[in-house]
Biotite code that builds the C-alpha atoms (Angstrom):
import biotite.structure as struc

atoms = struc.array([
    struc.Atom([0.095, -0.032, -0.065], chain_id="A", res_id=1, res_name="MET", atom_name="CA", element="C"),
    struc.Atom([1.240, 3.439, -0.725], chain_id="A", res_id=2, res_name="ARG", atom_name="CA", element="C"),
    struc.Atom([1.726, 6.309, 1.721], chain_id="A", res_id=3, res_name="TYR", atom_name="CA", element="C"),
    struc.Atom([-1.428, 8.407, 1.895], chain_id="A", res_id=4, res_name="GLY", atom_name="CA", element="C"),
    struc.Atom([-3.567, 5.603, 0.604], chain_id="A", res_id=5, res_name="ALA", atom_name="CA", element="C"),
    struc.Atom([-7.131, 5.410, 2.224], chain_id="A", res_id=6, res_name="ALA", atom_name="CA", element="C"),
    struc.Atom([-7.657, 2.886, 5.132], chain_id="A", res_id=7, res_name="LEU", atom_name="CA", element="C"),
    struc.Atom([-10.640, 0.595, 4.555], chain_id="A", res_id=8, res_name="ARG", atom_name="CA", element="C"),
    struc.Atom([-13.142, -0.007, 7.361], chain_id="A", res_id=9, res_name="HIS", atom_name="CA", element="C"),
    struc.Atom([-16.346, -1.907, 6.729], chain_id="A", res_id=10, res_name="PRO", atom_name="CA", element="C"),
    struc.Atom([-19.040, 0.251, 5.694], chain_id="A", res_id=11, res_name="GLY", atom_name="CA", element="C"),
    struc.Atom([-16.843, 3.568, 5.464], chain_id="A", res_id=12, res_name="ARG", atom_name="CA", element="C"),
    struc.Atom([-13.394, 4.634, 4.227], chain_id="A", res_id=13, res_name="ILE", atom_name="CA", element="C"),
    struc.Atom([-11.173, 6.941, 6.454], chain_id="A", res_id=14, res_name="LEU", atom_name="CA", element="C"),
    struc.Atom([-8.117, 8.668, 5.471], chain_id="A", res_id=15, res_name="PRO", atom_name="CA", element="C"),
    struc.Atom([-5.167, 6.945, 7.172], chain_id="A", res_id=16, res_name="ARG", atom_name="CA", element="C"),
    struc.Atom([-4.008, 10.177, 9.117], chain_id="A", res_id=17, res_name="GLY", atom_name="CA", element="C"),
    struc.Atom([-7.528, 10.577, 10.543], chain_id="A", res_id=18, res_name="LEU", atom_name="CA", element="C"),
    struc.Atom([-7.806, 7.095, 11.507], chain_id="A", res_id=19, res_name="ALA", atom_name="CA", element="C"),
    struc.Atom([-4.425, 7.303, 13.480], chain_id="A", res_id=20, res_name="LEU", atom_name="CA", element="C"),
    struc.Atom([-5.806, 10.489, 15.245], chain_id="A", res_id=21, res_name="LEU", atom_name="CA", element="C"),
    struc.Atom([-8.990, 8.829, 16.295], chain_id="A", res_id=22, res_name="VAL", atom_name="CA", element="C"),
    struc.Atom([-7.038, 5.905, 17.786], chain_id="A", res_id=23, res_name="CYS", atom_name="CA", element="C"),
    struc.Atom([-4.669, 8.441, 19.777], chain_id="A", res_id=24, res_name="LEU", atom_name="CA", element="C"),
    struc.Atom([-7.757, 10.245, 21.173], chain_id="A", res_id=25, res_name="VAL", atom_name="CA", element="C"),
    struc.Atom([-9.483, 6.989, 22.144], chain_id="A", res_id=26, res_name="ALA", atom_name="CA", element="C"),
    struc.Atom([-6.483, 5.694, 23.913], chain_id="A", res_id=27, res_name="VAL", atom_name="CA", element="C"),
    struc.Atom([-5.980, 8.966, 25.881], chain_id="A", res_id=28, res_name="GLY", atom_name="CA", element="C"),
    struc.Atom([-9.557, 9.078, 27.097], chain_id="A", res_id=29, res_name="CYS", atom_name="CA", element="C"),
    struc.Atom([-9.683, 5.391, 28.130], chain_id="A", res_id=30, res_name="SER", atom_name="CA", element="C"),
    struc.Atom([-6.456, 5.609, 30.184], chain_id="A", res_id=31, res_name="THR", atom_name="CA", element="C"),
    struc.Atom([-7.079, 6.233, 33.727], chain_id="A", res_id=32, res_name="THR", atom_name="CA", element="C"),
    struc.Atom([-4.261, 7.792, 35.833], chain_id="A", res_id=33, res_name="SER", atom_name="CA", element="C"),
    struc.Atom([-3.606, 5.785, 39.064], chain_id="A", res_id=34, res_name="PRO", atom_name="CA", element="C"),
    struc.Atom([-5.049, 7.725, 42.027], chain_id="A", res_id=35, res_name="SER", atom_name="CA", element="C"),
    struc.Atom([-2.303, 8.659, 44.581], chain_id="A", res_id=36, res_name="PRO", atom_name="CA", element="C"),
    struc.Atom([-1.620, 6.507, 47.482], chain_id="A", res_id=37, res_name="SER", atom_name="CA", element="C"),
    struc.Atom([-3.197, 7.994, 50.606], chain_id="A", res_id=38, res_name="PRO", atom_name="CA", element="C"),
    struc.Atom([-0.689, 9.674, 52.730], chain_id="A", res_id=39, res_name="THR", atom_name="CA", element="C"),
    struc.Atom([-0.708, 8.311, 56.285], chain_id="A", res_id=40, res_name="PRO", atom_name="CA", element="C"),
    struc.Atom([-1.982, 10.937, 58.828], chain_id="A", res_id=41, res_name="SER", atom_name="CA", element="C"),
    struc.Atom([0.591, 11.612, 61.483], chain_id="A", res_id=42, res_name="SER", atom_name="CA", element="C"),
    struc.Atom([-0.835, 11.077, 64.899], chain_id="A", res_id=43, res_name="PRO", atom_name="CA", element="C"),
    struc.Atom([-1.926, 14.062, 66.919], chain_id="A", res_id=44, res_name="SER", atom_name="CA", element="C"),
    struc.Atom([0.552, 14.900, 69.743], chain_id="A", res_id=45, res_name="PRO", atom_name="CA", element="C"),
    struc.Atom([-0.304, 13.593, 73.091], chain_id="A", res_id=46, res_name="THR", atom_name="CA", element="C"),
    struc.Atom([-0.328, 16.277, 75.885], chain_id="A", res_id=47, res_name="THR", atom_name="CA", element="C"),
    struc.Atom([0.838, 14.718, 79.247], chain_id="A", res_id=48, res_name="ALA", atom_name="CA", element="C"),
    struc.Atom([-1.604, 15.589, 81.996], chain_id="A", res_id=49, res_name="SER", atom_name="CA", element="C"),
    struc.Atom([0.215, 17.260, 85.126], chain_id="A", res_id=50, res_name="SER", atom_name="CA", element="C"),
    struc.Atom([-0.345, 15.222, 88.330], chain_id="A", res_id=51, res_name="THR", atom_name="CA", element="C"),
    struc.Atom([-0.923, 17.753, 91.332], chain_id="A", res_id=52, res_name="PRO", atom_name="CA", element="C"),
    struc.Atom([1.516, 17.454, 94.065], chain_id="A", res_id=53, res_name="ALA", atom_name="CA", element="C"),
    struc.Atom([-0.231, 15.891, 97.081], chain_id="A", res_id=54, res_name="PRO", atom_name="CA", element="C"),
    struc.Atom([-1.136, 18.313, 99.716], chain_id="A", res_id=55, res_name="SER", atom_name="CA", element="C"),
    struc.Atom([0.688, 18.237, 102.978], chain_id="A", res_id=56, res_name="SER", atom_name="CA", element="C"),
    struc.Atom([-1.774, 18.158, 105.996], chain_id="A", res_id=57, res_name="ALA", atom_name="CA", element="C"),
    struc.Atom([-1.288, 21.158, 108.382], chain_id="A", res_id=58, res_name="SER", atom_name="CA", element="C"),
    struc.Atom([0.423, 20.358, 111.643], chain_id="A", res_id=59, res_name="PRO", atom_name="CA", element="C"),
    struc.Atom([-1.849, 20.189, 114.696], chain_id="A", res_id=60, res_name="THR", atom_name="CA", element="C"),
    struc.Atom([-0.814, 22.485, 117.460], chain_id="A", res_id=61, res_name="THR", atom_name="CA", element="C"),
    struc.Atom([-1.966, 21.165, 120.933], chain_id="A", res_id=62, res_name="PRO", atom_name="CA", element="C"),
    struc.Atom([-3.720, 23.638, 123.097], chain_id="A", res_id=63, res_name="SER", atom_name="CA", element="C"),
    struc.Atom([-2.158, 24.891, 126.340], chain_id="A", res_id=64, res_name="ALA", atom_name="CA", element="C"),
    struc.Atom([-4.724, 22.841, 128.404], chain_id="A", res_id=65, res_name="SER", atom_name="CA", element="C"),
    struc.Atom([-3.708, 19.568, 126.596], chain_id="A", res_id=66, res_name="SER", atom_name="CA", element="C"),
    struc.Atom([-0.072, 20.333, 126.830], chain_id="A", res_id=67, res_name="ALA", atom_name="CA", element="C"),
    struc.Atom([-0.101, 20.987, 130.574], chain_id="A", res_id=68, res_name="SER", atom_name="CA", element="C"),
    struc.Atom([-2.848, 19.603, 132.725], chain_id="A", res_id=69, res_name="PRO", atom_name="CA", element="C"),
    struc.Atom([-1.908, 21.995, 135.302], chain_id="A", res_id=70, res_name="SER", atom_name="CA", element="C"),
    struc.Atom([-3.253, 24.896, 133.367], chain_id="A", res_id=71, res_name="LEU", atom_name="CA", element="C"),
    struc.Atom([-6.925, 23.712, 133.622], chain_id="A", res_id=72, res_name="THR", atom_name="CA", element="C"),
    struc.Atom([-9.772, 25.070, 135.687], chain_id="A", res_id=73, res_name="GLY", atom_name="CA", element="C"),
    struc.Atom([-9.251, 28.632, 135.275], chain_id="A", res_id=74, res_name="PHE", atom_name="CA", element="C"),
    struc.Atom([-12.304, 31.046, 134.773], chain_id="A", res_id=75, res_name="ALA", atom_name="CA", element="C"),
    struc.Atom([-13.060, 34.739, 134.815], chain_id="A", res_id=76, res_name="ALA", atom_name="CA", element="C"),
    struc.Atom([-15.977, 34.147, 137.274], chain_id="A", res_id=77, res_name="SER", atom_name="CA", element="C"),
    struc.Atom([-16.783, 34.813, 140.906], chain_id="A", res_id=78, res_name="VAL", atom_name="CA", element="C"),
    struc.Atom([-15.724, 32.074, 143.291], chain_id="A", res_id=79, res_name="VAL", atom_name="CA", element="C"),
    struc.Atom([-16.911, 31.686, 146.877], chain_id="A", res_id=80, res_name="THR", atom_name="CA", element="C"),
    struc.Atom([-16.508, 29.160, 149.731], chain_id="A", res_id=81, res_name="GLY", atom_name="CA", element="C"),
    struc.Atom([-14.868, 28.721, 153.047], chain_id="A", res_id=82, res_name="GLY", atom_name="CA", element="C"),
    struc.Atom([-16.421, 28.305, 156.461], chain_id="A", res_id=83, res_name="THR", atom_name="CA", element="C"),
    struc.Atom([-18.151, 30.828, 158.828], chain_id="A", res_id=84, res_name="THR", atom_name="CA", element="C"),
    struc.Atom([-16.651, 30.806, 162.132], chain_id="A", res_id=85, res_name="TRP", atom_name="CA", element="C"),
    struc.Atom([-18.977, 30.469, 165.113], chain_id="A", res_id=86, res_name="PRO", atom_name="CA", element="C"),
    struc.Atom([-19.797, 33.352, 167.445], chain_id="A", res_id=87, res_name="GLY", atom_name="CA", element="C"),
    struc.Atom([-17.403, 36.149, 167.759], chain_id="A", res_id=88, res_name="GLN", atom_name="CA", element="C"),
    struc.Atom([-14.341, 34.049, 166.826], chain_id="A", res_id=89, res_name="ALA", atom_name="CA", element="C"),
    struc.Atom([-12.075, 35.315, 163.985], chain_id="A", res_id=90, res_name="GLN", atom_name="CA", element="C"),
    struc.Atom([-9.662, 33.880, 161.850], chain_id="A", res_id=91, res_name="ALA", atom_name="CA", element="C"),
    struc.Atom([-6.132, 35.577, 162.130], chain_id="A", res_id=92, res_name="GLN", atom_name="CA", element="C"),
    struc.Atom([-4.554, 36.369, 158.718], chain_id="A", res_id=93, res_name="LEU", atom_name="CA", element="C"),
    struc.Atom([-0.869, 35.940, 159.399], chain_id="A", res_id=94, res_name="VAL", atom_name="CA", element="C"),
    struc.Atom([0.769, 35.765, 155.951], chain_id="A", res_id=95, res_name="ARG", atom_name="CA", element="C"),
    struc.Atom([0.294, 36.867, 152.380], chain_id="A", res_id=96, res_name="VAL", atom_name="CA", element="C"),
    struc.Atom([2.519, 35.516, 149.758], chain_id="A", res_id=97, res_name="ALA", atom_name="CA", element="C"),
    struc.Atom([2.933, 35.552, 145.886], chain_id="A", res_id=98, res_name="VAL", atom_name="CA", element="C"),
    struc.Atom([4.881, 32.828, 143.894], chain_id="A", res_id=99, res_name="GLY", atom_name="CA", element="C"),
    struc.Atom([5.232, 32.170, 140.285], chain_id="A", res_id=100, res_name="THR", atom_name="CA", element="C"),
    struc.Atom([4.791, 28.774, 138.395], chain_id="A", res_id=101, res_name="HIS", atom_name="CA", element="C"),
    struc.Atom([4.837, 27.426, 135.092], chain_id="A", res_id=102, res_name="ASP", atom_name="CA", element="C"),
    struc.Atom([1.965, 29.212, 133.235], chain_id="A", res_id=103, res_name="GLY", atom_name="CA", element="C"),
    struc.Atom([0.350, 30.996, 136.432], chain_id="A", res_id=104, res_name="TYR", atom_name="CA", element="C"),
    struc.Atom([0.980, 32.741, 139.490], chain_id="A", res_id=105, res_name="ASP", atom_name="CA", element="C"),
    struc.Atom([-0.275, 32.010, 142.959], chain_id="A", res_id=106, res_name="ARG", atom_name="CA", element="C"),
    struc.Atom([-1.389, 34.212, 145.728], chain_id="A", res_id=107, res_name="VAL", atom_name="CA", element="C"),
    struc.Atom([-1.467, 32.566, 149.231], chain_id="A", res_id=108, res_name="VAL", atom_name="CA", element="C"),
    struc.Atom([-3.459, 33.836, 152.267], chain_id="A", res_id=109, res_name="LEU", atom_name="CA", element="C"),
    struc.Atom([-2.445, 31.929, 155.293], chain_id="A", res_id=110, res_name="GLU", atom_name="CA", element="C"),
    struc.Atom([-4.333, 31.678, 158.680], chain_id="A", res_id=111, res_name="PHE", atom_name="CA", element="C"),
    struc.Atom([-3.148, 30.836, 161.983], chain_id="A", res_id=112, res_name="ALA", atom_name="CA", element="C"),
    struc.Atom([-5.877, 28.462, 162.635], chain_id="A", res_id=113, res_name="ALA", atom_name="CA", element="C"),
    struc.Atom([-8.550, 26.649, 160.581], chain_id="A", res_id=114, res_name="GLY", atom_name="CA", element="C"),
    struc.Atom([-10.765, 26.294, 158.827], chain_id="A", res_id=115, res_name="PRO", atom_name="CA", element="C"),
    struc.Atom([-10.291, 28.795, 155.985], chain_id="A", res_id=116, res_name="VAL", atom_name="CA", element="C"),
    struc.Atom([-13.023, 31.591, 156.747], chain_id="A", res_id=117, res_name="PRO", atom_name="CA", element="C"),
    struc.Atom([-15.748, 32.544, 154.327], chain_id="A", res_id=118, res_name="ALA", atom_name="CA", element="C"),
    struc.Atom([-14.278, 34.036, 151.189], chain_id="A", res_id=119, res_name="TYR", atom_name="CA", element="C"),
    struc.Atom([-15.222, 35.696, 147.942], chain_id="A", res_id=120, res_name="GLU", atom_name="CA", element="C"),
    struc.Atom([-12.752, 35.940, 144.798], chain_id="A", res_id=121, res_name="VAL", atom_name="CA", element="C"),
    struc.Atom([-13.860, 38.549, 142.265], chain_id="A", res_id=122, res_name="VAL", atom_name="CA", element="C"),
    struc.Atom([-12.085, 38.976, 138.983], chain_id="A", res_id=123, res_name="PRO", atom_name="CA", element="C"),
    struc.Atom([-12.775, 42.351, 137.349], chain_id="A", res_id=124, res_name="GLN", atom_name="CA", element="C"),
    struc.Atom([-12.057, 44.200, 134.128], chain_id="A", res_id=125, res_name="ALA", atom_name="CA", element="C"),
    struc.Atom([-9.818, 46.996, 135.546], chain_id="A", res_id=126, res_name="HIS", atom_name="CA", element="C"),
    struc.Atom([-6.948, 47.212, 138.085], chain_id="A", res_id=127, res_name="PRO", atom_name="CA", element="C"),
    struc.Atom([-8.700, 50.099, 140.186], chain_id="A", res_id=128, res_name="THR", atom_name="CA", element="C"),
    struc.Atom([-10.215, 49.084, 143.653], chain_id="A", res_id=129, res_name="PHE", atom_name="CA", element="C"),
    struc.Atom([-12.087, 50.941, 146.439], chain_id="A", res_id=130, res_name="ARG", atom_name="CA", element="C"),
    struc.Atom([-10.728, 50.896, 149.895], chain_id="A", res_id=131, res_name="ARG", atom_name="CA", element="C"),
    struc.Atom([-12.914, 49.870, 152.715], chain_id="A", res_id=132, res_name="ASP", atom_name="CA", element="C"),
    struc.Atom([-14.396, 51.945, 154.567], chain_id="A", res_id=133, res_name="PRO", atom_name="CA", element="C"),
    struc.Atom([-13.338, 55.187, 153.151], chain_id="A", res_id=134, res_name="SER", atom_name="CA", element="C"),
    struc.Atom([-14.289, 54.086, 149.407], chain_id="A", res_id=135, res_name="ASP", atom_name="CA", element="C"),
    struc.Atom([-11.317, 56.040, 148.061], chain_id="A", res_id=136, res_name="LEU", atom_name="CA", element="C"),
    struc.Atom([-10.068, 54.626, 144.751], chain_id="A", res_id=137, res_name="PRO", atom_name="CA", element="C"),
    struc.Atom([-6.585, 52.782, 144.543], chain_id="A", res_id=138, res_name="VAL", atom_name="CA", element="C"),
    struc.Atom([-5.040, 51.911, 141.250], chain_id="A", res_id=139, res_name="ALA", atom_name="CA", element="C"),
    struc.Atom([-2.826, 48.861, 141.057], chain_id="A", res_id=140, res_name="LEU", atom_name="CA", element="C"),
    struc.Atom([-0.293, 47.887, 138.313], chain_id="A", res_id=141, res_name="GLN", atom_name="CA", element="C"),
    struc.Atom([-1.725, 45.556, 135.319], chain_id="A", res_id=142, res_name="GLY", atom_name="CA", element="C"),
    struc.Atom([-4.605, 45.476, 133.033], chain_id="A", res_id=143, res_name="ASP", atom_name="CA", element="C"),
    struc.Atom([-7.394, 43.733, 135.019], chain_id="A", res_id=144, res_name="THR", atom_name="CA", element="C"),
    struc.Atom([-7.707, 42.870, 138.804], chain_id="A", res_id=145, res_name="GLY", atom_name="CA", element="C"),
    struc.Atom([-8.955, 40.455, 141.339], chain_id="A", res_id=146, res_name="VAL", atom_name="CA", element="C"),
    struc.Atom([-10.684, 41.410, 144.572], chain_id="A", res_id=147, res_name="ARG", atom_name="CA", element="C"),
    struc.Atom([-10.264, 38.927, 147.500], chain_id="A", res_id=148, res_name="VAL", atom_name="CA", element="C"),
    struc.Atom([-12.614, 39.449, 150.415], chain_id="A", res_id=149, res_name="VAL", atom_name="CA", element="C"),
    struc.Atom([-12.421, 37.320, 153.624], chain_id="A", res_id=150, res_name="VAL", atom_name="CA", element="C"),
    struc.Atom([-15.112, 37.552, 156.163], chain_id="A", res_id=151, res_name="ARG", atom_name="CA", element="C"),
    struc.Atom([-14.748, 36.954, 160.000], chain_id="A", res_id=152, res_name="GLY", atom_name="CA", element="C"),
    struc.Atom([-11.152, 37.672, 159.796], chain_id="A", res_id=153, res_name="SER", atom_name="CA", element="C"),
    struc.Atom([-8.394, 40.132, 161.104], chain_id="A", res_id=154, res_name="VAL", atom_name="CA", element="C"),
    struc.Atom([-5.050, 40.954, 159.818], chain_id="A", res_id=155, res_name="VAL", atom_name="CA", element="C"),
    struc.Atom([-2.497, 39.647, 162.417], chain_id="A", res_id=156, res_name="ALA", atom_name="CA", element="C"),
    struc.Atom([1.011, 40.364, 160.813], chain_id="A", res_id=157, res_name="GLY", atom_name="CA", element="C"),
    struc.Atom([0.081, 39.593, 157.022], chain_id="A", res_id=158, res_name="ALA", atom_name="CA", element="C"),
    struc.Atom([1.868, 42.055, 154.657], chain_id="A", res_id=159, res_name="ALA", atom_name="CA", element="C"),
    struc.Atom([-0.199, 45.018, 153.516], chain_id="A", res_id=160, res_name="ALA", atom_name="CA", element="C"),
    struc.Atom([1.624, 45.596, 150.103], chain_id="A", res_id=161, res_name="HIS", atom_name="CA", element="C"),
    struc.Atom([3.496, 43.281, 147.619], chain_id="A", res_id=162, res_name="LEU", atom_name="CA", element="C"),
    struc.Atom([5.122, 44.219, 144.445], chain_id="A", res_id=163, res_name="LEU", atom_name="CA", element="C"),
    struc.Atom([6.186, 40.937, 142.993], chain_id="A", res_id=164, res_name="PRO", atom_name="CA", element="C"),
    struc.Atom([6.307, 41.793, 139.261], chain_id="A", res_id=165, res_name="GLY", atom_name="CA", element="C"),
    struc.Atom([5.449, 38.217, 138.280], chain_id="A", res_id=166, res_name="CYS", atom_name="CA", element="C"),
    struc.Atom([4.050, 37.467, 134.646], chain_id="A", res_id=167, res_name="PRO", atom_name="CA", element="C"),
    struc.Atom([0.456, 37.749, 135.944], chain_id="A", res_id=168, res_name="ALA", atom_name="CA", element="C"),
    struc.Atom([0.281, 39.160, 139.296], chain_id="A", res_id=169, res_name="VAL", atom_name="CA", element="C"),
    struc.Atom([1.815, 42.647, 139.126], chain_id="A", res_id=170, res_name="ARG", atom_name="CA", element="C"),
    struc.Atom([0.942, 44.012, 142.572], chain_id="A", res_id=171, res_name="GLU", atom_name="CA", element="C"),
    struc.Atom([-1.011, 43.054, 145.815], chain_id="A", res_id=172, res_name="VAL", atom_name="CA", element="C"),
    struc.Atom([-2.473, 45.620, 148.219], chain_id="A", res_id=173, res_name="GLU", atom_name="CA", element="C"),
    struc.Atom([-4.522, 45.490, 151.487], chain_id="A", res_id=174, res_name="LEU", atom_name="CA", element="C"),
    struc.Atom([-7.601, 47.695, 150.697], chain_id="A", res_id=175, res_name="ILE", atom_name="CA", element="C"),
    struc.Atom([-9.807, 47.004, 153.612], chain_id="A", res_id=176, res_name="GLY", atom_name="CA", element="C"),
    struc.Atom([-9.719, 45.733, 157.236], chain_id="A", res_id=177, res_name="SER", atom_name="CA", element="C"),
    struc.Atom([-12.919, 46.846, 158.831], chain_id="A", res_id=178, res_name="PHE", atom_name="CA", element="C"),
    struc.Atom([-15.378, 45.143, 161.142], chain_id="A", res_id=179, res_name="GLU", atom_name="CA", element="C"),
    struc.Atom([-14.105, 41.534, 160.600], chain_id="A", res_id=180, res_name="GLY", atom_name="CA", element="C"),
    struc.Atom([-13.951, 41.900, 156.867], chain_id="A", res_id=181, res_name="VAL", atom_name="CA", element="C"),
    struc.Atom([-10.522, 41.809, 155.131], chain_id="A", res_id=182, res_name="VAL", atom_name="CA", element="C"),
    struc.Atom([-9.960, 42.751, 151.438], chain_id="A", res_id=183, res_name="SER", atom_name="CA", element="C"),
    struc.Atom([-6.999, 42.632, 149.046], chain_id="A", res_id=184, res_name="TYR", atom_name="CA", element="C"),
    struc.Atom([-6.647, 43.945, 145.530], chain_id="A", res_id=185, res_name="GLY", atom_name="CA", element="C"),
    struc.Atom([-4.543, 42.005, 143.158], chain_id="A", res_id=186, res_name="VAL", atom_name="CA", element="C"),
    struc.Atom([-3.198, 43.853, 139.973], chain_id="A", res_id=187, res_name="GLY", atom_name="CA", element="C"),
    struc.Atom([-3.147, 41.558, 137.010], chain_id="A", res_id=188, res_name="VAL", atom_name="CA", element="C"),
    struc.Atom([-1.455, 41.435, 133.651], chain_id="A", res_id=189, res_name="ALA", atom_name="CA", element="C"),
    struc.Atom([-3.877, 40.550, 130.871], chain_id="A", res_id=190, res_name="GLY", atom_name="CA", element="C"),
    struc.Atom([-7.306, 39.194, 131.453], chain_id="A", res_id=191, res_name="VAL", atom_name="CA", element="C"),
    struc.Atom([-7.954, 37.953, 135.082], chain_id="A", res_id=192, res_name="ALA", atom_name="CA", element="C"),
    struc.Atom([-8.607, 34.182, 135.078], chain_id="A", res_id=193, res_name="ARG", atom_name="CA", element="C"),
    struc.Atom([-8.627, 32.426, 138.516], chain_id="A", res_id=194, res_name="VAL", atom_name="CA", element="C"),
    struc.Atom([-8.538, 28.989, 139.967], chain_id="A", res_id=195, res_name="ARG", atom_name="CA", element="C"),
    struc.Atom([-9.392, 28.729, 143.799], chain_id="A", res_id=196, res_name="VAL", atom_name="CA", element="C"),
    struc.Atom([-8.601, 25.984, 146.214], chain_id="A", res_id=197, res_name="THR", atom_name="CA", element="C"),
    struc.Atom([-8.012, 25.657, 149.927], chain_id="A", res_id=198, res_name="THR", atom_name="CA", element="C"),
    struc.Atom([-5.418, 23.782, 151.943], chain_id="A", res_id=199, res_name="LEU", atom_name="CA", element="C"),
    struc.Atom([-5.178, 22.755, 155.614], chain_id="A", res_id=200, res_name="SER", atom_name="CA", element="C"),
    struc.Atom([-2.248, 22.329, 158.167], chain_id="A", res_id=201, res_name="SER", atom_name="CA", element="C"),
    struc.Atom([-2.041, 25.361, 158.099], chain_id="A", res_id=202, res_name="PRO", atom_name="CA", element="C"),
    struc.Atom([-5.312, 26.798, 156.648], chain_id="A", res_id=203, res_name="ALA", atom_name="CA", element="C"),
    struc.Atom([-4.584, 28.440, 153.407], chain_id="A", res_id=204, res_name="ARG", atom_name="CA", element="C"),
    struc.Atom([-6.624, 30.161, 150.661], chain_id="A", res_id=205, res_name="LEU", atom_name="CA", element="C"),
    struc.Atom([-4.883, 29.557, 147.358], chain_id="A", res_id=206, res_name="VAL", atom_name="CA", element="C"),
    struc.Atom([-5.722, 31.863, 144.292], chain_id="A", res_id=207, res_name="ILE", atom_name="CA", element="C"),
    struc.Atom([-3.938, 30.837, 141.132], chain_id="A", res_id=208, res_name="ASP", atom_name="CA", element="C"),
    struc.Atom([-3.995, 33.439, 138.305], chain_id="A", res_id=209, res_name="VAL", atom_name="CA", element="C"),
    struc.Atom([-3.399, 32.425, 134.621], chain_id="A", res_id=210, res_name="LEU", atom_name="CA", element="C"),
    struc.Atom([-0.460, 34.024, 133.064], chain_id="A", res_id=211, res_name="ALA", atom_name="CA", element="C"),
    struc.Atom([-1.218, 36.136, 129.937], chain_id="A", res_id=212, res_name="PRO", atom_name="CA", element="C"),
])
């Protein structure tokens, strides 16, 4: 066959160049390009959760009463007690003393014979007292005070004034001795809180004052 001759097909005759072009177009349309392989997705970064540090429990501080049983029983209230002596008999107050202890100070009224006469111990919010019977004011050292009244008693050698300068008890003064009633004022640092007991052999009225 000569170049440029017509290509014979059943039912129609196409020029050779046109037939070749038709084949190339058909091949190009039927060829499917391979789809790209999927790119593996990179895993998302994992964020580490922070673990909170365990909280430490606050230490427990023991109270003063639990640390020392000797500091129990104090109160800012009136305390009464003692024994009324019969007839005209009177207790003789022979000594007044002040001593200091761990956490409190002690005021002691000692009598020549027992029992301890009727008494009244009165904490108050100021260190000023009234003398008996003049009713004149007397101011003692301290922030508050304690008034000690003993009935059916006379002063027989006990000190009329003490200036111990202890942590709680700052000053003690006789503020009354009239018609069988003896009174002392006690100047106290801080709030006046007392604990009162009596002892025998010899007879003593013991007033503990809590230190501030």
